[in-house]
N, CA, C and O atoms as CSV, one atom per row, in Angstrom:
chain,resi,resn,atom,element,x,y,z
A,1,UNK,N,N,21.670,-26.974,-84.134
A,1,UNK,CA,C,21.475,-25.708,-84.796
A,1,UNK,C,C,22.236,-25.711,-86.116
A,1,UNK,O,O,23.351,-26.224,-86.201
A,2,UNK,N,N,21.629,-25.142,-87.127
A,2,UNK,CA,C,22.298,-25.022,-88.416
A,2,UNK,C,C,23.280,-23.858,-88.375
A,2,UNK,O,O,22.950,-22.782,-87.875
A,3,UNK,N,N,24.462,-24.064,-88.888
A,3,UNK,CA,C,25.470,-23.011,-88.877
A,3,UNK,C,C,25.566,-22.272,-90.202
A,3,UNK,O,O,26.313,-21.299,-90.299
A,4,UNK,N,N,24.840,-22.698,-91.218
A,4,UNK,CA,C,24.963,-22.125,-92.549
A,4,UNK,C,C,24.148,-20.858,-92.726
A,4,UNK,O,O,24.288,-20.188,-93.749
A,5,UNK,N,N,23.306,-20.507,-91.774
A,5,UNK,CA,C,22.456,-19.332,-91.908
A,5,UNK,C,C,23.076,-18.169,-91.138
A,5,UNK,O,O,23.361,-18.316,-89.950
A,6,UNK,N,N,23.294,-17.014,-91.778
A,6,UNK,CA,C,23.783,-15.860,-91.040
A,6,UNK,C,C,22.873,-15.555,-89.852
A,6,UNK,O,O,21.656,-15.719,-89.942
A,7,UNK,N,N,23.454,-15.116,-88.753
A,7,UNK,CA,C,22.739,-15.049,-87.489
A,7,UNK,C,C,21.686,-13.957,-87.364
A,7,UNK,O,O,20.814,-14.089,-86.505
A,8,UNK,N,N,21.700,-12.925,-88.130
A,8,UNK,CA,C,20.753,-11.843,-87.883
A,8,UNK,C,C,19.629,-11.797,-88.903
A,8,UNK,O,O,19.815,-11.343,-90.032
A,9,UNK,N,N,18.482,-12.263,-88.500
A,9,UNK,CA,C,17.251,-12.074,-89.260
A,9,UNK,C,C,16.256,-11.487,-88.284
A,9,UNK,O,O,16.045,-12.028,-87.198
A,10,UNK,N,N,15.648,-10.388,-88.667
A,10,UNK,CA,C,14.713,-9.742,-87.755
A,10,UNK,C,C,13.390,-9.478,-88.446
A,10,UNK,O,O,13.305,-9.381,-89.670
A,11,UNK,N,N,12.377,-9.366,-87.631
A,11,UNK,CA,C,11.054,-9.024,-88.139
A,11,UNK,C,C,11.013,-7.515,-88.362
A,11,UNK,O,O,11.215,-6.732,-87.434
A,12,UNK,N,N,10.749,-7.124,-89.597
A,12,UNK,CA,C,10.633,-5.705,-89.930
A,12,UNK,C,C,9.182,-5.272,-89.797
A,12,UNK,O,O,8.887,-4.230,-89.211
A,13,UNK,N,N,8.267,-6.088,-90.350
A,13,UNK,CA,C,6.856,-5.722,-90.281
A,13,UNK,C,C,5.974,-6.951,-90.404
A,13,UNK,O,O,6.332,-7.946,-91.034
A,14,UNK,N,N,4.824,-6.849,-89.786
A,14,UNK,CA,C,3.743,-7.823,-89.923
A,14,UNK,C,C,2.474,-6.998,-90.057
A,14,UNK,O,O,1.957,-6.465,-89.075
A,15,UNK,N,N,1.982,-6.902,-91.281
A,15,UNK,CA,C,0.896,-5.974,-91.580
A,15,UNK,C,C,-0.330,-6.737,-92.052
A,15,UNK,O,O,-0.245,-7.608,-92.918
A,16,UNK,N,N,-1.458,-6.397,-91.472
A,16,UNK,CA,C,-2.746,-6.978,-91.863
A,16,UNK,C,C,-3.381,-6.039,-92.877
A,16,UNK,O,O,-3.500,-4.838,-92.636
A,17,UNK,N,N,-3.788,-6.598,-94.018
A,17,UNK,CA,C,-4.445,-5.823,-95.069
A,17,UNK,C,C,-5.783,-6.453,-95.387
A,17,UNK,O,O,-5.904,-7.677,-95.407
A,18,UNK,N,N,-6.773,-5.645,-95.631
A,18,UNK,CA,C,-8.080,-6.158,-96.062
A,18,UNK,C,C,-7.995,-6.585,-97.521
A,18,UNK,O,O,-7.326,-5.944,-98.331
A,19,UNK,N,N,-8.677,-7.670,-97.839
A,19,UNK,CA,C,-8.790,-8.099,-99.234
A,19,UNK,C,C,-10.229,-7.872,-99.666
A,19,UNK,O,O,-11.067,-7.474,-98.856
A,20,UNK,N,N,-10.513,-8.115,-100.902
A,20,UNK,CA,C,-11.895,-7.981,-101.352
A,20,UNK,C,C,-12.722,-9.068,-100.677
A,20,UNK,O,O,-12.264,-10.201,-100.529
A,21,UNK,N,N,-13.903,-8.733,-100.281
A,21,UNK,CA,C,-14.751,-9.685,-99.576
A,21,UNK,C,C,-14.519,-9.613,-98.078
A,21,UNK,O,O,-14.219,-8.548,-97.538
A,22,UNK,N,N,-14.660,-10.755,-97.405
A,22,UNK,CA,C,-14.570,-10.798,-95.948
A,22,UNK,C,C,-13.209,-11.274,-95.462
A,22,UNK,O,O,-13.087,-11.716,-94.319
A,23,UNK,N,N,-12.194,-11.194,-96.298
A,23,UNK,CA,C,-10.898,-11.737,-95.920
A,23,UNK,C,C,-9.873,-10.689,-95.561
A,23,UNK,O,O,-10.070,-9.489,-95.756
A,24,UNK,N,N,-8.753,-11.192,-95.020
A,24,UNK,CA,C,-7.599,-10.367,-94.697
A,24,UNK,C,C,-6.366,-11.063,-95.246
A,24,UNK,O,O,-6.357,-12.274,-95.466
A,25,UNK,N,N,-5.334,-10.274,-95.460
A,25,UNK,CA,C,-4.065,-10.836,-95.873
A,25,UNK,C,C,-2.986,-10.284,-94.960
A,25,UNK,O,O,-2.953,-9.088,-94.670
A,26,UNK,N,N,-2.106,-11.165,-94.513
A,26,UNK,CA,C,-0.954,-10.735,-93.733
A,26,UNK,C,C,0.267,-10.722,-94.628
A,26,UNK,O,O,0.516,-11.660,-95.385
A,27,UNK,N,N,1.022,-9.642,-94.529
A,27,UNK,CA,C,2.302,-9.532,-95.210
A,27,UNK,C,C,3.367,-9.393,-94.134
A,27,UNK,O,O,3.302,-8.493,-93.296
A,28,UNK,N,N,4.346,-10.287,-94.160
A,28,UNK,CA,C,5.435,-10.270,-93.180
A,28,UNK,C,C,6.736,-10.020,-93.925
A,28,UNK,O,O,7.001,-10.619,-94.967
A,29,UNK,N,N,7.529,-9.136,-93.378
A,29,UNK,CA,C,8.834,-8.825,-93.974
A,29,UNK,C,C,9.924,-9.095,-92.951
A,29,UNK,O,O,9.910,-8.547,-91.849
A,30,UNK,N,N,10.877,-9.955,-93.333
A,30,UNK,CA,C,12.054,-10.248,-92.525
A,30,UNK,C,C,13.259,-9.638,-93.219
A,30,UNK,O,O,13.264,-9.465,-94.438
A,31,UNK,N,N,14.270,-9.314,-92.444
A,31,UNK,CA,C,15.469,-8.714,-93.019
A,31,UNK,C,C,16.707,-9.254,-92.327
A,31,UNK,O,O,16.742,-9.389,-91.104
A,32,UNK,N,N,17.737,-9.565,-93.134
A,32,UNK,CA,C,19.046,-9.961,-92.608
A,32,UNK,C,C,19.875,-8.725,-92.328
A,32,UNK,O,O,19.578,-7.642,-92.832
A,33,UNK,N,N,20.911,-8.885,-91.528
A,33,UNK,CA,C,21.803,-7.760,-91.238
A,33,UNK,C,C,22.504,-7.267,-92.495
A,33,UNK,O,O,22.985,-6.134,-92.534
A,34,UNK,N,N,22.566,-8.109,-93.523
A,34,UNK,CA,C,23.195,-7.725,-94.796
A,34,UNK,C,C,22.269,-6.879,-95.663
A,34,UNK,O,O,22.687,-6.374,-96.704
A,35,UNK,N,N,21.013,-6.721,-95.241
A,35,UNK,CA,C,20.054,-5.928,-95.995
A,35,UNK,C,C,19.121,-6.734,-96.871
A,35,UNK,O,O,18.177,-6.180,-97.434
A,36,UNK,N,N,19.364,-8.041,-97.001
A,36,UNK,CA,C,18.468,-8.886,-97.790
A,36,UNK,C,C,17.111,-8.955,-97.095
A,36,UNK,O,O,17.042,-9.086,-95.873
A,37,UNK,N,N,16.042,-8.867,-97.868
A,37,UNK,CA,C,14.701,-8.941,-97.296
A,37,UNK,C,C,13.962,-10.153,-97.848
A,37,UNK,O,O,14.208,-10.599,-98.969
A,38,UNK,N,N,13.063,-10.664,-97.044
A,38,UNK,CA,C,12.256,-11.829,-97.395
A,38,UNK,C,C,10.821,-11.511,-97.018
A,38,UNK,O,O,10.538,-11.121,-95.885
A,39,UNK,N,N,9.922,-11.680,-97.967
A,39,UNK,CA,C,8.528,-11.338,-97.741
A,39,UNK,C,C,7.674,-12.584,-97.880
A,39,UNK,O,O,7.811,-13.351,-98.833
A,40,UNK,N,N,6.802,-12.768,-96.921
A,40,UNK,CA,C,5.838,-13.861,-96.970
A,40,UNK,C,C,4.450,-13.295,-96.767
A,40,UNK,O,O,4.284,-12.267,-96.111
A,41,UNK,N,N,3.454,-13.959,-97.325
A,41,UNK,CA,C,2.090,-13.509,-97.092
A,41,UNK,C,C,1.159,-14.698,-97.019
A,41,UNK,O,O,1.466,-15.793,-97.489
A,42,UNK,N,N,0.011,-14.447,-96.414
A,42,UNK,CA,C,-0.993,-15.478,-96.245
A,42,UNK,C,C,-2.352,-14.802,-96.113
A,42,UNK,O,O,-2.474,-13.765,-95.462
A,43,UNK,N,N,-3.361,-15.385,-96.725
A,43,UNK,CA,C,-4.719,-14.839,-96.668
A,43,UNK,C,C,-5.597,-15.718,-95.797
A,43,UNK,O,O,-5.364,-16.921,-95.674
A,44,UNK,N,N,-6.615,-15.103,-95.191
A,44,UNK,CA,C,-7.547,-15.861,-94.354
A,44,UNK,C,C,-8.873,-15.126,-94.268
A,44,UNK,O,O,-8.994,-13.968,-94.666
A,45,UNK,N,N,-9.856,-15.825,-93.741
A,45,UNK,CA,C,-11.131,-15.179,-93.437
A,45,UNK,C,C,-10.919,-14.244,-92.257
A,45,UNK,O,O,-9.956,-14.391,-91.505
A,46,UNK,N,N,-11.813,-13.291,-92.100
A,46,UNK,CA,C,-11.664,-12.233,-91.112
A,46,UNK,C,C,-12.181,-12.675,-89.735
A,46,UNK,O,O,-13.278,-12.292,-89.328
A,47,UNK,N,N,-11.383,-13.483,-89.024
A,47,UNK,CA,C,-11.682,-13.843,-87.637
A,47,UNK,C,C,-10.398,-13.707,-86.822
A,47,UNK,O,O,-9.300,-13.735,-87.377
A,48,UNK,N,N,-10.539,-13.560,-85.507
A,48,UNK,CA,C,-9.365,-13.379,-84.644
A,48,UNK,C,C,-8.437,-14.586,-84.714
A,48,UNK,O,O,-7.220,-14.418,-84.800
A,49,UNK,N,N,-8.983,-15.796,-84.680
A,49,UNK,CA,C,-8.152,-17.005,-84.734
A,49,UNK,C,C,-7.432,-17.110,-86.071
A,49,UNK,O,O,-6.263,-17.494,-86.121
A,50,UNK,N,N,-8.121,-16.773,-87.147
A,50,UNK,CA,C,-7.498,-16.821,-88.472
A,50,UNK,C,C,-6.406,-15.767,-88.619
A,50,UNK,O,O,-5.423,-15.992,-89.325
A,51,UNK,N,N,-6.567,-14.614,-87.961
A,51,UNK,CA,C,-5.526,-13.579,-87.988
A,51,UNK,C,C,-4.204,-14.132,-87.481
A,51,UNK,O,O,-3.160,-13.934,-88.102
A,52,UNK,N,N,-4.253,-14.821,-86.356
A,52,UNK,CA,C,-3.034,-15.367,-85.754
A,52,UNK,C,C,-2.390,-16.383,-86.681
A,52,UNK,O,O,-1.182,-16.341,-86.914
A,53,UNK,N,N,-3.187,-17.284,-87.202
A,53,UNK,CA,C,-2.652,-18.319,-88.085
A,53,UNK,C,C,-2.088,-17.706,-89.372
A,53,UNK,O,O,-1.028,-18.123,-89.839
A,54,UNK,N,N,-2.779,-16.728,-89.942
A,54,UNK,CA,C,-2.307,-16.092,-91.168
A,54,UNK,C,C,-0.977,-15.376,-90.933
A,54,UNK,O,O,-0.096,-15.426,-91.790
A,55,UNK,N,N,-0.821,-14.720,-89.801
A,55,UNK,CA,C,0.443,-14.047,-89.492
A,55,UNK,C,C,1.565,-15.065,-89.349
A,55,UNK,O,O,2.669,-14.847,-89.846
A,56,UNK,N,N,1.288,-16.180,-88.669
A,56,UNK,CA,C,2.298,-17.227,-88.506
A,56,UNK,C,C,2.640,-17.865,-89.851
A,56,UNK,O,O,3.813,-18.114,-90.131
A,57,UNK,N,N,1.637,-18.132,-90.682
A,57,UNK,CA,C,1.884,-18.726,-92.003
A,57,UNK,C,C,2.688,-17.785,-92.899
A,57,UNK,O,O,3.557,-18.236,-93.645
A,58,UNK,N,N,2.408,-16.497,-92.833
A,58,UNK,CA,C,3.171,-15.531,-93.622
A,58,UNK,C,C,4.628,-15.505,-93.164
A,58,UNK,O,O,5.534,-15.362,-93.985
A,59,UNK,N,N,4.856,-15.642,-91.872
A,59,UNK,CA,C,6.220,-15.679,-91.343
A,59,UNK,C,C,6.943,-16.933,-91.803
A,59,UNK,O,O,8.110,-16.870,-92.189
A,60,UNK,N,N,6.265,-18.066,-91.767
A,60,UNK,CA,C,6.854,-19.317,-92.265
A,60,UNK,C,C,7.196,-19.175,-93.744
A,60,UNK,O,O,8.244,-19.648,-94.183
A,61,UNK,N,N,6.339,-18.541,-94.503
A,61,UNK,CA,C,6.599,-18.324,-95.924
A,61,UNK,C,C,7.866,-17.484,-96.131
A,61,UNK,O,O,8.682,-17.800,-96.996
A,62,UNK,N,N,8.029,-16.428,-95.350
A,62,UNK,CA,C,9.234,-15.598,-95.451
A,62,UNK,C,C,10.465,-16.375,-95.009
A,62,UNK,O,O,11.533,-16.217,-95.601
A,63,UNK,N,N,10.340,-17.217,-93.974
A,63,UNK,CA,C,11.461,-18.043,-93.524
A,63,UNK,C,C,11.877,-19.040,-94.604
A,63,UNK,O,O,13.068,-19.280,-94.805
A,64,UNK,N,N,10.903,-19.617,-95.291
A,64,UNK,CA,C,11.222,-20.545,-96.386
A,64,UNK,C,C,12.044,-19.842,-97.452
A,64,UNK,O,O,12.984,-20.417,-98.001
A,65,UNK,N,N,11.693,-18.609,-97.744
A,65,UNK,CA,C,12.443,-17.836,-98.724
A,65,UNK,C,C,13.867,-17.581,-98.225
A,65,UNK,O,O,14.819,-17.633,-99.004
A,66,UNK,N,N,14.009,-17.307,-96.932
A,66,UNK,CA,C,15.324,-16.998,-96.361
A,66,UNK,C,C,16.258,-18.201,-96.358
A,66,UNK,O,O,17.456,-18.050,-96.600
A,67,UNK,N,N,15.729,-19.398,-96.087
A,67,UNK,CA,C,16.612,-20.563,-95.962
A,67,UNK,C,C,16.654,-21.421,-97.219
A,67,UNK,O,O,17.468,-22.340,-97.311
A,68,UNK,N,N,15.792,-21.137,-98.183
A,68,UNK,CA,C,15.787,-21.915,-99.413
A,68,UNK,C,C,15.345,-23.343,-99.166
A,68,UNK,O,O,14.429,-23.594,-98.383
A,69,UNK,N,N,15.998,-24.274,-99.836
A,69,UNK,CA,C,15.591,-25.677,-99.752
A,69,UNK,C,C,16.418,-26.474,-98.754
A,69,UNK,O,O,16.341,-27.702,-98.737
A,70,UNK,N,N,17.197,-25.810,-97.932
A,70,UNK,CA,C,18.039,-26.499,-96.954
A,70,UNK,C,C,17.231,-27.223,-95.886
A,70,UNK,O,O,17.668,-28.244,-95.355
A,71,UNK,N,N,16.066,-26.699,-95.576
A,71,UNK,CA,C,15.212,-27.309,-94.549
A,71,UNK,C,C,13.760,-27.043,-94.913
A,71,UNK,O,O,13.456,-26.089,-95.629
A,72,UNK,N,N,12.868,-27.887,-94.420
A,72,UNK,CA,C,11.436,-27.720,-94.635
A,72,UNK,C,C,10.813,-27.260,-93.328
A,72,UNK,O,O,11.028,-27.878,-92.285
A,73,UNK,N,N,10.047,-26.185,-93.378
A,73,UNK,CA,C,9.380,-25.658,-92.182
A,73,UNK,C,C,7.882,-25.754,-92.389
A,73,UNK,O,O,7.362,-25.331,-93.421
A,74,UNK,N,N,7.189,-26.309,-91.410
A,74,UNK,CA,C,5.734,-26.427,-91.445
A,74,UNK,C,C,5.149,-25.836,-90.164
A,74,UNK,O,O,5.665,-26.078,-89.073
A,75,UNK,N,N,4.085,-25.069,-90.298
A,75,UNK,CA,C,3.375,-24.543,-89.143
A,75,UNK,C,C,2.485,-25.633,-88.576
A,75,UNK,O,O,1.712,-26.248,-89.310
A,76,UNK,N,N,2.585,-25.878,-87.276
A,76,UNK,CA,C,1.768,-26.900,-86.628
A,76,UNK,C,C,0.587,-26.299,-85.883
A,76,UNK,O,O,-0.478,-26.913,-85.825
A,77,UNK,N,N,0.750,-25.121,-85.316
A,77,UNK,CA,C,-0.363,-24.513,-84.609
A,77,UNK,C,C,-0.008,-23.182,-83.978
A,77,UNK,O,O,1.160,-22.849,-83.777
A,78,UNK,N,N,-1.066,-22.428,-83.671
A,78,UNK,CA,C,-0.934,-21.130,-83.028
A,78,UNK,C,C,-1.952,-21.083,-81.900
A,78,UNK,O,O,-3.118,-21.426,-82.095
A,79,UNK,N,N,-1.513,-20.661,-80.724
A,79,UNK,CA,C,-2.392,-20.670,-79.561
A,79,UNK,C,C,-2.233,-19.389,-78.745
A,79,UNK,O,O,-1.142,-19.104,-78.250
A,80,UNK,N,N,-3.310,-18.614,-78.600
A,80,UNK,CA,C,-3.254,-17.493,-77.665
A,80,UNK,C,C,-3.530,-18.023,-76.261
A,80,UNK,O,O,-4.367,-18.908,-76.084
A,81,UNK,N,N,-2.838,-17.490,-75.276
A,81,UNK,CA,C,-3.094,-17.915,-73.904
A,81,UNK,C,C,-2.714,-16.812,-72.934
A,81,UNK,O,O,-2.017,-15.859,-73.284
A,82,UNK,N,N,-3.184,-16.964,-71.716
A,82,UNK,CA,C,-2.825,-16.047,-70.643
A,82,UNK,C,C,-2.081,-16.830,-69.585
A,82,UNK,O,O,-2.512,-17.912,-69.185
A,83,UNK,N,N,-0.967,-16.290,-69.132
A,83,UNK,CA,C,-0.172,-16.932,-68.086
A,83,UNK,C,C,0.528,-15.839,-67.286
A,83,UNK,O,O,1.063,-14.886,-67.852
A,84,UNK,N,N,0.517,-15.985,-65.999
A,84,UNK,CA,C,1.189,-15.054,-65.103
A,84,UNK,C,C,0.779,-13.606,-65.360
A,84,UNK,O,O,1.597,-12.690,-65.269
A,85,UNK,N,N,-0.481,-13.418,-65.677
A,85,UNK,CA,C,-1.011,-12.080,-65.898
A,85,UNK,C,C,-0.666,-11.465,-67.238
A,85,UNK,O,O,-0.891,-10.271,-67.438
A,86,UNK,N,N,-0.128,-12.243,-68.161
A,86,UNK,CA,C,0.268,-11.741,-69.481
A,86,UNK,C,C,-0.508,-12.463,-70.576
A,86,UNK,O,O,-0.813,-13.649,-70.452
A,87,UNK,N,N,-0.824,-11.741,-71.646
A,87,UNK,CA,C,-1.381,-12.356,-72.847
A,87,UNK,C,C,-0.216,-12.757,-73.740
A,87,UNK,O,O,0.662,-11.944,-74.029
A,88,UNK,N,N,-0.213,-14.013,-74.174
A,88,UNK,CA,C,0.893,-14.576,-74.939
A,88,UNK,C,C,0.379,-15.284,-76.190
A,88,UNK,O,O,-0.787,-15.669,-76.274
A,89,UNK,N,N,1.268,-15.442,-77.148
A,89,UNK,CA,C,1.002,-16.271,-78.319
A,89,UNK,C,C,2.070,-17.356,-78.351
A,89,UNK,O,O,3.263,-17.064,-78.268
A,90,UNK,N,N,1.639,-18.610,-78.473
A,90,UNK,CA,C,2.546,-19.750,-78.600
A,90,UNK,C,C,2.367,-20.323,-80.001
A,90,UNK,O,O,1.245,-20.530,-80.463
A,91,UNK,N,N,3.495,-20.575,-80.671
A,91,UNK,CA,C,3.469,-21.135,-82.024
A,91,UNK,C,C,4.297,-22.412,-82.030
A,91,UNK,O,O,5.393,-22.460,-81.473
A,92,UNK,N,N,3.760,-23.439,-82.665
A,92,UNK,CA,C,4.488,-24.691,-82.866
A,92,UNK,C,C,4.812,-24.860,-84.339
A,92,UNK,O,O,3.957,-24.654,-85.200
A,93,UNK,N,N,6.057,-25.240,-84.624
A,93,UNK,CA,C,6.468,-25.520,-86.000
A,93,UNK,C,C,7.175,-26.863,-86.043
A,93,UNK,O,O,7.584,-27.406,-85.017
A,94,UNK,N,N,7.310,-27.387,-87.257
A,94,UNK,CA,C,8.076,-28.612,-87.483
A,94,UNK,C,C,9.122,-28.281,-88.535
A,94,UNK,O,O,8.797,-27.783,-89.613
A,95,UNK,N,N,10.391,-28.563,-88.213
A,95,UNK,CA,C,11.490,-28.303,-89.136
A,95,UNK,C,C,12.154,-29.632,-89.464
A,95,UNK,O,O,12.531,-30.379,-88.561
A,96,UNK,N,N,12.299,-29.931,-90.751
A,96,UNK,CA,C,12.973,-31.147,-91.192
A,96,UNK,C,C,14.227,-30.750,-91.958
A,96,UNK,O,O,14.178,-29.965,-92.905
A,97,UNK,N,N,15.356,-31.316,-91.523
A,97,UNK,CA,C,16.643,-31.024,-92.150
A,97,UNK,C,C,17.480,-32.300,-92.120
A,97,UNK,O,O,17.650,-32.912,-91.066
A,98,UNK,N,N,17.999,-32.695,-93.271
A,98,UNK,CA,C,18.812,-33.917,-93.392
A,98,UNK,C,C,18.124,-35.136,-92.785
A,98,UNK,O,O,18.762,-35.943,-92.109
A,99,UNK,N,N,16.834,-35.265,-93.024
A,99,UNK,CA,C,16.084,-36.415,-92.543
A,99,UNK,C,C,15.717,-36.372,-91.073
A,99,UNK,O,O,15.036,-37.282,-90.599
A,100,UNK,N,N,16.128,-35.372,-90.339
A,100,UNK,CA,C,15.779,-35.228,-88.920
A,100,UNK,C,C,14.672,-34.203,-88.772
A,100,UNK,O,O,14.704,-33.145,-89.401
A,101,UNK,N,N,13.699,-34.518,-87.942
A,101,UNK,CA,C,12.584,-33.611,-87.703
A,101,UNK,C,C,12.628,-33.101,-86.281
A,101,UNK,O,O,12.791,-33.866,-85.330
A,102,UNK,N,N,12.479,-31.791,-86.153
A,102,UNK,CA,C,12.424,-31.130,-84.843
A,102,UNK,C,C,11.055,-30.482,-84.700
A,102,UNK,O,O,10.568,-29.839,-85.630
A,103,UNK,N,N,10.444,-30.648,-83.556
A,103,UNK,CA,C,9.216,-29.919,-83.236
A,103,UNK,C,C,9.596,-28.831,-82.245
A,103,UNK,O,O,10.115,-29.102,-81.162
A,104,UNK,N,N,9.326,-27.599,-82.643
A,104,UNK,CA,C,9.808,-26.453,-81.882
A,104,UNK,C,C,8.657,-25.523,-81.525
A,104,UNK,O,O,7.651,-25.454,-82.231
A,105,UNK,N,N,8.825,-24.809,-80.417
A,105,UNK,CA,C,7.802,-23.887,-79.951
A,105,UNK,C,C,8.407,-22.518,-79.705
A,105,UNK,O,O,9.530,-22.398,-79.214
A,106,UNK,N,N,7.655,-21.493,-80.051
A,106,UNK,CA,C,8.072,-20.123,-79.812
A,106,UNK,C,C,6.997,-19.383,-79.051
A,106,UNK,O,O,5.827,-19.766,-79.067
A,107,UNK,N,N,7.402,-18.327,-78.390
A,107,UNK,CA,C,6.511,-17.579,-77.515
A,107,UNK,C,C,6.750,-16.094,-77.704
A,107,UNK,O,O,7.887,-15.661,-77.892
A,108,UNK,N,N,5.684,-15.317,-77.654
A,108,UNK,CA,C,5.804,-13.868,-77.694
A,108,UNK,C,C,4.680,-13.253,-76.881
A,108,UNK,O,O,3.539,-13.709,-76.955
A,109,UNK,N,N,4.991,-12.221,-76.106
A,109,UNK,CA,C,3.920,-11.486,-75.422
A,109,UNK,C,C,3.139,-10.648,-76.434
A,109,UNK,O,O,3.688,-10.212,-77.446
A,110,UNK,N,N,1.871,-10.431,-76.154
A,110,UNK,CA,C,1.050,-9.551,-76.980
A,110,UNK,C,C,1.172,-8.154,-76.380
A,110,UNK,O,O,0.640,-7.881,-75.304
A,111,UNK,N,N,1.871,-7.285,-77.081
A,111,UNK,CA,C,2.049,-5.925,-76.589
A,111,UNK,C,C,0.981,-5.001,-77.151
A,111,UNK,O,O,0.280,-4.338,-76.387
A,112,UNK,N,N,0.844,-4.945,-78.458
A,112,UNK,CA,C,-0.173,-4.117,-79.088
A,112,UNK,C,C,-0.954,-4.897,-80.134
A,112,UNK,O,O,-2.183,-4.835,-80.179
A,113,UNK,N,N,-0.236,-5.626,-80.970
A,113,UNK,CA,C,-0.822,-6.264,-82.141
A,113,UNK,C,C,-0.652,-7.777,-82.047
A,113,UNK,O,O,0.472,-8.279,-82.004
A,114,UNK,N,N,-1.772,-8.503,-82.016
A,114,UNK,CA,C,-1.717,-9.968,-81.908
A,114,UNK,C,C,-1.067,-10.605,-83.134
A,114,UNK,O,O,-0.382,-11.620,-83.002
A,115,UNK,N,N,-1.265,-10.037,-84.319
A,115,UNK,CA,C,-0.637,-10.568,-85.527
A,115,UNK,C,C,0.877,-10.455,-85.467
A,115,UNK,O,O,1.589,-11.392,-85.826
A,116,UNK,N,N,1.364,-9.317,-85.017
A,116,UNK,CA,C,2.813,-9.131,-84.865
A,116,UNK,C,C,3.361,-10.098,-83.827
A,116,UNK,O,O,4.446,-10.651,-84.007
A,117,UNK,N,N,2.625,-10.308,-82.746
A,117,UNK,CA,C,3.061,-11.257,-81.713
A,117,UNK,C,C,3.131,-12.672,-82.280
A,117,UNK,O,O,4.043,-13.426,-81.939
A,118,UNK,N,N,2.179,-13.047,-83.146
A,118,UNK,CA,C,2.211,-14.379,-83.764
A,118,UNK,C,C,3.425,-14.505,-84.690
A,118,UNK,O,O,4.061,-15.558,-84.737
A,119,UNK,N,N,3.741,-13.450,-85.415
A,119,UNK,CA,C,4.924,-13.474,-86.286
A,119,UNK,C,C,6.195,-13.601,-85.452
A,119,UNK,O,O,7.088,-14.374,-85.800
A,120,UNK,N,N,6.285,-12.851,-84.355
A,120,UNK,CA,C,7.463,-12.930,-83.484
A,120,UNK,C,C,7.588,-14.307,-82.825
A,120,UNK,O,O,8.694,-14.828,-82.688
A,121,UNK,N,N,6.476,-14.891,-82.422
A,121,UNK,CA,C,6.509,-16.228,-81.817
A,121,UNK,C,C,6.975,-17.273,-82.831
A,121,UNK,O,O,7.691,-18.210,-82.479
A,122,UNK,N,N,6.567,-17.108,-84.088
A,122,UNK,CA,C,6.998,-18.026,-85.144
A,122,UNK,C,C,8.496,-17.905,-85.369
A,122,UNK,O,O,9.194,-18.913,-85.478
A,123,UNK,N,N,8.988,-16.688,-85.438
A,123,UNK,CA,C,10.420,-16.459,-85.606
A,123,UNK,C,C,11.194,-16.990,-84.395
A,123,UNK,O,O,12.284,-17.541,-84.548
A,124,UNK,N,N,10.633,-16.826,-83.195
A,124,UNK,CA,C,11.244,-17.344,-81.978
A,124,UNK,C,C,11.373,-18.866,-82.040
A,124,UNK,O,O,12.404,-19.414,-81.648
A,125,UNK,N,N,10.344,-19.548,-82.525
A,125,UNK,CA,C,10.395,-21.010,-82.651
A,125,UNK,C,C,11.450,-21.429,-83.666
A,125,UNK,O,O,12.232,-22.344,-83.409
A,126,UNK,N,N,11.475,-20.769,-84.810
A,126,UNK,CA,C,12.439,-21.118,-85.862
A,126,UNK,C,C,13.875,-20.890,-85.393
A,126,UNK,O,O,14.775,-21.653,-85.746
A,127,UNK,N,N,14.086,-19.855,-84.612
A,127,UNK,CA,C,15.437,-19.540,-84.144
A,127,UNK,C,C,15.994,-20.610,-83.218
A,127,UNK,O,O,17.211,-20.702,-83.063
A,128,UNK,N,N,15.163,-21.401,-82.614
A,128,UNK,CA,C,15.645,-22.469,-81.726
A,128,UNK,C,C,16.439,-23.519,-82.510
A,128,UNK,O,O,17.286,-24.216,-81.951
A,129,UNK,N,N,16.158,-23.621,-83.795
A,129,UNK,CA,C,16.864,-24.576,-84.640
A,129,UNK,C,C,17.773,-23.895,-85.663
A,129,UNK,O,O,18.906,-24.320,-85.891
A,130,UNK,N,N,17.257,-22.844,-86.264
A,130,UNK,CA,C,17.969,-22.227,-87.373
A,130,UNK,C,C,19.032,-21.233,-86.947
A,130,UNK,O,O,19.926,-20.919,-87.733
A,131,UNK,N,N,18.960,-20.731,-85.727
A,131,UNK,CA,C,19.944,-19.757,-85.254
A,131,UNK,C,C,19.914,-18.483,-86.066
A,131,UNK,O,O,20.965,-17.934,-86.396
A,132,UNK,N,N,18.730,-18.003,-86.394
A,132,UNK,CA,C,18.621,-16.811,-87.220
A,132,UNK,C,C,18.897,-15.527,-86.464
A,132,UNK,O,O,19.136,-14.490,-87.082
A,133,UNK,N,N,18.871,-15.573,-85.143
A,133,UNK,CA,C,19.197,-14.374,-84.375
A,133,UNK,C,C,18.023,-13.759,-83.689
A,133,UNK,O,O,18.168,-12.743,-83.009
């Protein structure tokens, strides 16, 4: 785990916005306990699978802003699934820091909004390495 990142980063919002044409854009806002905010966004075509990926990509974009050039974060995949009677989102990321690569997975239940769940799962995966809180 990296110790250089302050421990509290939380998801403030994951909002889906319509764009001109048949697309959508996700805007994700993360915030540190110090009040610093980081915004990431990603656009996609208007499909359920693309919604999940766009939310995860927007979260990765905000995380890149939060950690700067200390580490490289790449989204590997987003998967909706059902297990034990729950709808879940699983996100895989790859984090490279000081020449070492970690493949990490995050999980979030789908409570109301699948896009928000994808953003939370992405943050959950990143926290396994970055210790963001």
